[in-house]
C-alpha positions as CSV (number, residue, x, y, z in Angstrom):
1,M,130.3,98.0,88.5
2,Q,132.8,99.6,90.8
3,K,132.2,100.0,94.5
4,L,131.8,103.8,94.3
5,E,129.0,103.3,91.7
6,L,127.3,100.7,93.8
7,L,127.4,102.4,97.2
8,P,124.6,105.1,96.5
9,L,122.4,102.3,94.9
10,V,122.8,100.1,98.0
11,L,122.0,103.0,100.3
12,D,118.9,103.9,98.3
13,H,117.6,100.3,98.7
14,Q,118.2,100.2,102.5
15,T,116.1,103.5,102.9
16,F,113.2,101.8,101.0
17,F,113.5,98.6,102.9
18,Q,113.3,100.3,106.3
19,T,110.1,102.1,105.3
20,P,107.1,100.3,106.9
21,P,105.0,98.6,104.2
22,D,101.4,99.7,103.8
23,T,99.9,96.3,104.0
24,I,98.9,93.6,106.4
25,C,101.0,90.7,107.7
26,R,100.5,87.6,105.6
27,S,98.8,84.6,107.3
28,I,101.8,82.5,106.1
29,P,104.0,81.8,109.1
30,V,107.2,83.8,109.3
31,F,108.9,81.8,112.1
32,P,109.9,78.8,109.9
33,C,112.1,81.3,107.9
34,L,113.8,82.4,111.1
35,D,114.7,78.9,112.3
36,G,117.8,77.1,111.1
37,R,120.5,78.4,108.7
38,E,119.0,77.4,105.4
39,I,118.7,79.7,102.4
40,N,115.1,80.9,102.1
41,L,113.6,81.1,98.7
42,I,110.2,82.9,98.4
43,Y,108.6,82.6,95.1
44,G,105.3,83.6,93.5
45,P,103.7,85.8,90.9
46,L,104.7,89.4,90.4
47,H,102.8,91.9,92.7
48,T,101.8,89.4,95.4
49,G,103.9,91.2,98.1
50,K,107.1,89.2,98.3
51,T,109.1,92.3,99.2
52,S,106.6,93.2,101.9
53,F,106.9,89.6,103.2
54,L,110.7,90.1,103.3
55,R,110.2,93.1,105.5
56,Q,107.9,91.1,107.7
57,V,110.6,88.4,108.1
58,A,113.4,91.0,108.7
59,G,111.5,92.9,111.5
60,P,112.4,90.5,114.5
61,M,115.8,89.4,113.2
62,P,118.9,90.6,115.0
63,G,122.1,91.8,113.3
64,F,122.8,93.8,110.3
65,K,120.4,93.6,107.3
66,V,121.1,94.3,103.6
67,Y,118.3,94.5,101.0
68,I,118.9,94.6,97.2
69,N,116.3,94.6,94.5
70,F,118.1,93.3,91.4
71,E,115.2,94.3,89.1
72,D,116.4,97.9,89.5
73,S,117.6,98.8,86.0
74,R,120.7,100.4,87.6
75,F,122.0,97.0,88.3
76,R,121.5,95.8,84.7
77,G,124.5,94.1,83.3
78,M,126.0,93.5,86.7
79,G,128.2,90.4,86.9
80,P,129.6,88.2,89.7
81,E,132.2,90.8,90.6
82,G,129.4,93.2,91.4
83,L,128.0,90.8,94.0
84,Q,131.4,90.6,95.6
85,E,131.4,94.5,95.8
86,I,128.0,94.4,97.5
87,E,129.3,91.9,100.1
88,E,132.3,94.2,100.8
89,I,130.0,97.2,101.2
90,A,127.9,95.3,103.7
91,A,130.8,94.1,105.6
92,E,132.2,97.6,105.8
93,F,128.9,99.0,107.1
94,C,128.7,96.2,109.6
95,R,132.2,96.8,110.9
96,K,131.6,100.5,111.3
97,G,128.3,99.9,113.0
98,S,126.8,102.5,110.6
99,E,123.1,102.6,110.2
100,Y,123.2,102.3,106.5
101,G,125.6,105.1,106.2
102,K,123.8,107.6,108.5
103,G,126.4,107.6,111.2
104,V,126.1,107.3,115.0
105,E,127.4,109.3,117.9
106,N,128.9,106.4,119.9
107,E,131.1,104.4,117.6
108,E,132.0,101.8,120.2
109,K,128.4,101.2,121.0
110,A,127.5,101.0,117.2
111,D,130.3,98.5,116.6
112,K,128.8,96.2,119.3
113,E,125.2,96.6,117.9
114,G,126.3,96.1,114.4
115,S,127.9,92.8,115.3
116,S,124.9,91.5,117.4
117,G,124.2,88.8,114.8
118,P,125.2,87.6,111.4
119,I,124.6,89.8,108.3
120,S,121.3,89.0,106.7
121,Y,120.8,89.4,103.0
122,F,117.4,90.1,101.5
123,L,117.7,89.7,97.7
124,D,114.9,90.4,95.4
125,E,115.0,88.7,91.9
126,I,118.6,87.8,92.2
127,Q,118.3,85.3,89.3
128,Y,119.0,88.1,86.9
129,V,122.6,88.2,87.9
130,P,124.9,85.5,86.3
131,G,126.7,83.4,88.9
132,W,124.4,84.3,91.8
133,E,124.1,80.6,92.9
134,D,127.8,80.3,93.8
135,W,127.8,83.7,95.6
136,V,124.7,82.8,97.7
137,D,126.0,79.4,98.4
138,R,129.3,80.9,99.7
139,L,127.4,83.5,101.8
140,Q,125.4,80.8,103.5
141,R,128.4,78.6,104.1
142,D,130.2,81.6,105.7
143,G,127.3,82.1,108.2
144,A,125.2,84.8,106.6
145,R,121.4,84.5,106.6
146,V,120.1,84.6,103.0
147,F,116.5,85.3,101.7
148,I,115.9,85.5,98.0
149,T,112.7,86.0,96.0
150,S,111.8,85.0,92.5
151,S,108.7,85.7,90.3
152,S,109.3,82.7,88.2
153,A,108.5,79.1,88.9
154,G,111.1,78.2,86.3
155,L,113.7,78.7,89.0
156,M,112.3,75.6,90.7
157,S,113.0,73.5,87.6
158,Q,116.7,74.5,87.5
159,N,117.8,71.8,90.1
160,I,117.9,74.6,92.7
161,S,117.6,72.1,95.6
162,S,120.4,69.9,94.4
163,H,122.6,72.9,93.8
164,F,122.4,73.9,97.4
165,A,122.5,70.4,98.7
166,N,119.4,70.4,100.8
167,R,120.4,73.7,102.4
168,I,117.4,75.7,101.0
169,R,113.9,76.2,102.2
170,I,111.4,77.0,99.5
171,L,108.1,79.0,100.3
172,K,105.4,79.8,97.7
173,L,103.7,83.1,98.3
174,P,100.4,83.2,96.4
175,P,98.0,86.2,96.1
176,F,95.8,87.0,99.1
177,S,93.4,84.4,100.3
178,F,89.8,85.4,101.0
179,K,90.5,85.6,104.7
180,E,93.5,88.0,104.0
181,Y,91.3,89.9,101.6
182,L,88.7,90.6,104.4
183,T,91.6,91.6,106.7
184,L,93.0,94.1,104.2
185,K,89.5,95.5,103.7
186,G,89.4,96.1,107.5
187,L,86.6,93.6,107.9
188,R,86.4,91.1,110.8
189,V,86.7,87.5,109.7
190,P,83.5,85.8,111.1
191,K,83.3,82.4,112.5
192,P,81.2,80.1,110.3
193,N,79.0,78.9,113.2
194,F,78.0,82.5,114.1
195,L,76.9,83.7,110.7
196,T,73.4,85.0,110.5
197,P,71.5,84.7,107.1
198,T,72.2,88.5,106.5
199,R,75.8,88.1,107.3
200,C,76.0,85.0,105.0
201,D,74.7,87.1,102.2
202,E,77.2,89.8,102.9
203,M,80.0,87.3,102.9
204,L,78.8,85.8,99.6
205,C,78.8,89.3,98.0
206,L,82.3,89.9,99.3
207,F,83.5,86.6,98.0
208,L,82.1,87.1,94.6
209,R,83.9,90.5,94.4
210,Y,87.1,88.7,95.5
211,F,86.6,86.0,93.0
212,E,86.2,88.5,90.2
213,N,89.0,90.9,91.2
214,G,91.5,88.4,92.5
215,G,93.9,88.6,95.5
216,F,96.6,91.0,94.4
217,P,97.1,93.5,97.3
218,D,97.2,96.7,95.3
219,I,94.0,95.8,93.4
220,I,92.3,95.0,96.7
221,K,93.5,98.3,98.3
222,N,92.8,100.6,95.3
223,G,89.8,98.9,93.9
224,D,91.2,99.4,90.4
225,N,90.5,96.5,88.1
226,R,92.5,98.1,85.4
227,L,95.6,96.9,87.3
228,S,94.7,93.3,86.4
229,K,95.3,94.1,82.6
230,K,98.4,96.0,83.5
231,Y,99.8,93.0,85.5
232,F,98.8,90.6,82.7
233,E,100.8,92.7,80.1
234,E,103.7,93.1,82.5
235,I,104.0,89.4,83.3
236,L,103.8,88.5,79.6
237,K,106.6,91.0,78.7
238,K,108.9,90.6,81.7
239,E,108.6,87.0,82.5
240,I,108.0,85.5,79.1
241,I,108.7,87.7,76.0
242,D,111.9,89.3,77.3
243,K,113.2,86.3,79.3
244,H,112.8,83.8,76.4
245,N,113.2,86.2,73.5
246,I,109.8,85.5,72.0
247,K,109.3,86.7,68.5
248,D,105.6,85.7,68.0
249,T,104.3,88.0,70.7
250,E,100.9,88.2,69.1
251,G,100.5,84.5,69.0
252,L,101.6,84.2,72.7
253,K,99.0,86.8,73.8
254,K,96.3,85.2,71.8
255,L,97.1,81.9,73.4
256,A,97.1,83.3,76.9
257,V,93.8,85.2,76.4
258,F,92.1,82.1,74.8
259,L,93.1,79.9,77.8
260,I,92.1,82.4,80.4
261,S,88.8,83.0,78.7
262,N,88.1,79.3,78.6
263,M,89.2,78.0,82.0
264,A,88.6,74.4,83.0
265,S,88.1,73.2,79.5
266,E,89.8,70.4,77.5
267,Y,92.2,71.3,74.7
268,S,94.3,69.6,72.1
269,L,97.5,71.1,70.9
270,D,95.9,71.4,67.4
271,T,93.0,73.4,68.9
272,L,95.5,75.8,70.7
273,K,97.5,76.1,67.5
274,R,94.6,77.2,65.5
275,A,93.1,79.5,68.1
276,S,96.5,81.3,68.6
277,G,97.8,81.2,65.0
278,I,101.1,79.8,66.3
279,D,103.1,78.0,63.6
280,S,103.9,74.7,65.3
281,E,102.7,72.5,68.2
282,D,106.2,72.5,69.6
283,A,106.0,76.2,70.0
284,V,102.6,75.9,71.7
285,C,104.1,73.4,74.2
286,N,106.9,75.8,74.9
287,Y,104.6,78.8,75.4
288,L,102.4,76.7,77.8
289,D,105.5,76.0,79.9
290,Y,106.4,79.6,80.0
291,L,102.8,80.6,80.9
292,E,102.9,78.2,83.8
293,E,106.3,79.3,84.9
294,A,105.0,82.8,85.2
295,F,101.9,81.7,87.2
296,L,99.4,82.9,84.5
297,L,97.9,79.5,84.3
298,Y,98.1,75.9,85.7
299,R,97.5,72.8,83.6
300,V,95.6,69.9,85.2
301,P,96.3,66.4,83.8
302,M,93.4,64.4,82.5
303,F,92.0,61.8,84.9
304,N,92.5,58.4,83.5
305,H,91.0,55.3,85.1
306,L,93.6,53.1,83.5
307,S,96.5,55.0,84.9
308,E,94.9,55.0,88.3
309,N,94.5,51.2,88.1
310,T,98.1,50.9,87.0
311,E,99.3,52.9,90.0
312,K,97.3,50.8,92.3
313,E,98.8,47.6,90.8
314,R,102.3,49.1,91.4
315,E,101.4,49.8,95.0
316,K,100.3,46.2,95.4
317,E,103.6,45.0,94.1
């Protein structure tokens, strides 16, 4: 993409990023992200509020800030050269002291304010752009602050830490906790020691509602459980089917629904193969990996007394 094509897209994204989010501040501490010069990677499921968290982080930071959401279809097909163009646009804005292209009356004052700190890059889902690692690596080495998000745990398995040579801080952003759920509902979080029997019953009802509906912010705010199905379908398509070019979409969906409907149960690969209609056990194994990478489920290893004893023997050695 040429710079003239990118410029209006970059400006659109800055307008969005400057709009105050309609949500609460997460209870996850922001300040560790502000300390040091590491690259900050925030990862978690779709729709858990990673972009809102980026806004929360950006608030107290000095200097010029650039936000790009690479899930925007207008960036589709962009290569490494497009990343360089974005960097040049950011540097040009910073030099001119422009407030994302809006202009200012006192250019000398704006130049000074624009250079009051390093450029900070807030990059949503940048893993869609080939060659992003080298670009982010160079930005950080050149002194920029870099914050990236990802909706896939698969990014963690791609030797991301070794690529950035221990210059990356990784933060997992899960859906809202029960305490955050109460805060978003505008309810005061009571201290356990001061709960009356009536208040205990109220808290139990609220917890059961939270347990049933989950901790996704928009579902909590809107009270619309239909969003859960929409999120499920979106995660399957965007994070698994499209990303891994899955042909047997029906088998994948049957497998996911079967597992979600039978949580905390023991399964064999043969059982999952028959329940889903998937052709091979290898395919089942791959689909389980993809479902876990997309945060749709978590596998728990079977407890084994023999392995526990073996580990203890190793510790004794």
